[in-house]
C-alpha positions as CSV (number, residue, x, y, z in Angstrom):
1,M,0.0,0.0,0.0
2,M,1.3,3.4,-0.9
3,V,1.0,6.0,1.9
4,R,0.3,9.6,1.0
5,S,3.6,11.4,1.2
6,K,2.5,15.1,1.5
7,L,1.0,15.8,5.0
8,D,-1.4,18.7,5.1
9,W,-2.6,18.6,8.7
10,S,-1.8,20.6,11.8
11,L,-0.4,19.0,15.0
12,D,-1.4,19.8,18.6
13,A,1.2,18.7,21.1
14,G,-0.6,20.2,24.0
15,A,-0.1,23.2,26.3
16,G,0.0,25.6,23.4
17,L,2.7,23.7,21.4
18,T,1.5,23.3,17.8
19,A,2.9,22.7,14.3
20,R,1.1,23.8,11.2
21,P,2.1,23.5,7.5
22,L,4.8,26.0,6.6
23,V,3.7,28.6,4.0
24,H,5.8,31.0,1.9
25,G,4.8,33.8,4.2
26,D,6.7,32.1,7.0
27,L,10.1,32.1,5.3
28,D,11.2,35.4,6.8
29,V,10.7,34.0,10.3
30,M,12.4,30.8,9.3
31,G,15.5,32.9,8.3
32,R,15.5,34.5,11.8
33,L,15.1,31.1,13.5
34,L,17.8,29.5,11.4
35,A,20.2,32.3,12.3
36,E,19.8,31.7,16.1
37,P,23.3,30.5,17.3
38,E,22.0,27.3,18.8
39,V,20.4,26.3,15.5
40,A,23.1,27.6,13.2
41,F,25.7,25.5,15.1
42,W,23.9,22.2,14.3
43,Y,21.9,22.9,11.2
44,D,23.8,23.8,8.1
45,D,26.9,25.7,7.0
46,S,25.3,27.1,3.9
47,P,24.2,30.8,3.8
48,I,20.8,31.4,5.6
49,A,19.3,32.5,2.3
50,E,20.1,29.1,0.7
51,Q,18.6,27.3,3.7
52,V,15.5,29.4,3.6
53,A,15.2,28.7,-0.2
54,E,15.4,25.0,0.5
55,L,12.6,25.2,3.0
56,G,10.6,27.1,0.5
57,A,11.2,24.3,-2.0
58,H,9.9,21.8,0.6
59,I,6.6,23.7,0.7
60,E,6.1,22.7,-3.0
61,S,7.6,19.2,-2.6
62,D,5.3,16.1,-2.8
63,C,7.5,14.0,-0.4
64,V,8.6,16.6,2.3
65,S,6.1,18.1,4.6
66,P,7.5,21.2,6.4
67,F,5.8,22.6,9.6
68,L,6.3,25.8,11.5
69,V,6.4,25.0,15.3
70,V,4.5,27.5,17.4
71,L,4.3,27.9,21.2
72,G,1.6,30.2,22.5
73,G,1.2,31.9,19.1
74,Q,5.0,32.5,18.7
75,P,7.1,30.7,16.1
76,I,9.9,28.8,17.9
77,G,11.0,26.1,15.5
78,Y,10.6,23.8,12.6
79,I,9.8,20.1,12.1
80,Q,9.5,18.2,8.8
81,A,8.4,14.7,7.9
82,Y,9.5,13.2,4.7
83,H,8.9,10.0,2.9
84,A,12.3,8.4,3.0
85,N,11.6,5.9,0.2
86,R,11.2,8.7,-2.2
87,D,14.7,10.0,-1.6
88,P,17.5,8.2,-3.5
89,W,19.9,8.9,-0.7
90,W,17.8,6.9,1.8
91,T,16.8,4.2,-0.7
92,A,20.6,3.5,-1.2
93,F,20.6,2.6,2.5
94,G,17.8,0.1,2.0
95,V,15.3,1.6,4.4
96,P,12.1,-0.4,4.5
97,Q,9.2,0.6,2.3
98,E,6.9,3.1,4.0
99,T,9.6,4.7,6.1
100,F,9.1,8.3,7.2
101,G,11.9,10.5,8.5
102,L,11.8,13.6,10.8
103,D,14.1,16.6,11.0
104,M,13.5,19.4,13.5
105,F,15.0,22.2,15.5
106,L,13.8,24.5,18.3
107,A,15.3,27.9,18.2
108,E,13.7,29.0,21.5
109,C,12.4,27.3,24.6
110,R,15.1,24.6,24.8
111,E,15.5,22.4,28.0
112,C,11.7,22.7,28.7
113,G,10.7,19.3,27.5
114,L,9.1,20.6,24.3
115,G,11.4,18.6,21.9
116,P,10.3,15.2,23.2
117,R,6.6,16.3,23.3
118,L,6.6,17.7,19.8
119,T,8.5,14.6,18.5
120,R,6.2,12.2,20.2
121,A,3.1,14.0,18.9
122,M,4.5,13.8,15.3
123,I,5.3,10.1,15.8
124,D,1.8,9.3,17.1
125,R,0.3,11.2,14.1
126,L,2.5,9.3,11.6
127,C,1.9,5.9,13.3
128,A,-1.9,6.5,12.9
129,M,-1.4,6.4,9.2
130,D,-1.9,3.0,7.6
131,G,1.2,1.3,6.2
132,I,3.9,3.1,8.1
133,R,6.6,0.6,9.2
134,R,9.4,2.8,10.4
135,I,10.1,6.4,11.5
136,Q,13.7,7.6,11.5
137,I,15.7,10.6,12.6
138,D,19.4,11.3,12.1
139,P,21.0,13.8,14.5
140,D,24.6,14.7,14.7
141,P,26.2,12.1,17.1
142,A,27.6,15.1,19.1
143,N,24.2,16.7,19.7
144,G,23.5,15.1,23.1
145,R,20.5,17.4,23.7
146,A,18.7,16.3,20.6
147,I,19.6,12.6,21.1
148,R,18.2,12.7,24.7
149,A,15.0,14.3,23.4
150,Y,14.6,11.7,20.7
151,E,15.2,8.8,23.1
152,K,12.5,10.3,25.4
153,A,10.2,10.3,22.5
154,G,10.8,6.6,21.9
155,F,13.6,6.5,19.3
156,R,16.3,3.8,19.6
157,I,19.9,4.2,18.4
158,I,20.8,1.9,15.5
159,G,24.3,3.2,14.8
160,V,26.5,5.9,13.4
161,F,26.5,6.2,9.6
162,P,28.0,8.5,7.0
163,G,26.1,11.7,6.6
164,Y,25.0,13.6,3.5
165,Y,28.2,15.5,3.1
166,P,31.8,14.2,2.9
167,G,33.2,13.7,6.4
168,E,29.8,14.2,8.1
169,E,28.3,11.5,10.4
170,M,24.8,10.9,11.5
171,L,23.4,8.9,14.4
172,Y,20.6,6.7,12.9
173,M,17.7,6.3,15.2
174,T,14.4,4.6,14.5
175,I,11.0,3.6,15.8
176,E,9.5,0.5,14.3
177,T,5.7,0.7,14.2
């Protein structure tokens, strides 16, 4: 069974923490969030304008679903779900059919338990879809804060693998549904 790849729903993680589909009008705020030192350190070395353009492309993508994370009406981060089997990079790793991946960052309100709560809400929503077999995430192995949040949300470490760019590594973590 083929699972719909583009997700067009909003997510309520409770206590005012929500995620809604990213729209082009959000790209300026995404630039501000990506420029936050805690995000910029882990996220990407490319210029902010290129990162924002990539997020804008995700809005139009049929296999990546980008969401703006909001707390009490204020944008604080980003989460995306993507259909890993539609990405040649992941299919080369042999991920099971119907695998979804997550990427996320919180630019504000860290160390408040929001990361695990947001991640768990997204996992629960994805698991409610028919045919999902695995959810994956791939933080930097040195990003202890993110790894702890993902473990609290239920992810298990599989191992360290080469990353997208030469010399980069990722910690591959999964939840089997």
